[in-house]
N, C-alpha and C positions, 0 to 999 in steps of 0.2 A: 522495530519501528514502521509503521506506516505514516504517512503524510500526505496529505491532498495536493493535487497536480492544481498548480495556479495558471498554467498558461496552455492553450489550446494547441494540440498536436496532432499529426495525420503520421500514422505506421508507416508509410514509405518514406515520410519526409522528415524524419526524428534523427538527430547524431547527438553526440556528446555536447556540441556546442550550439546546434539549433535545436528548436526556434526559442530556446532561452535564454533569458536575461543572466544567469546564474549556469556556469558549466556544471553539465550532469544534471541540470532538471532546475525548475522553481516550482518550489512547496513549500507550503506553509507549516515553518517550523515551531511555531505555538502550538498548534492542535495536532497530536496525532494519538494511534492507538498503539500497544503494546502487545507484542506476542513473545514466546519463548520456544523454542526447539532444542531441546537436549541430544547429543550425539546418542546414538542405538537405542533411542527411545521408538516403540512402533504406536505410540498414542498419537491422536489427531494435533495439531496444532489449533489453537483455538484464538482468532482474532475479533475481538468485538467492536464493529464500525457502526455501531448504532446511532452514534452521535453525528457522525458523517453522514449514513443516509438521511436520517433527520432533515440534517442541513440541505442536503440536496432534496430532499420534498419541498422544503419551504424557500427553493429559490437560487440556492446558491450554487454556483456554475461547478459542474461535474466533467472534470477532465482526468479523471482515474486517481489511483493511488500510487505513492512510491513506496517500495519496503526498502530500510537502509536497517544498517547496524547503528547503534548508536555512536555517536561521535567521539568516546571515550575507546571504543573496540576497533577504531580505524576507518570507519564508514564504508569499505566495502565488503563482497561477499568472495575475495579470492580463488581460495582451494574447494569452497563450499558451493561454486558456482553450478557444478552438474548436478551436484546433489538437490541443489536448490530448482533448478530447471525441471528436475525429475518430480521433486515434491509439487511445485507449481501447475505441471501438467495435469496433475491427479487431483489438485484440488477443486473442493466444491464451496459454494457459498449457499449457506442453509438461512432462511430468513423465518423469524418466529413472529408471527402478526399476533397482537392482540387489539381486538375491537375496542374502540373508545365509545363510550355512550356518552351521547352530548345532551 
């Protein structure tokens, strides 16, 4: 799942406890996007953040995104951390733009 961060933060000034009101980060738990990565699959992971980007375009604060597991799966990335880091290092964002006639 991805959730929008709700608190401004800086790369050199962020920890598990700061600057958050909630340990690990403040994020919108109601609005989220889903993705699925299956072990052993070489296909790209698709994450549709269209609604999120539209909200940013219309003035919603953009403090980034949190990637996390669903609560029922334990929330963290424990053993997968290194594979996740590799995947994120090679990640690409693709925008599909459709002009709107007014």
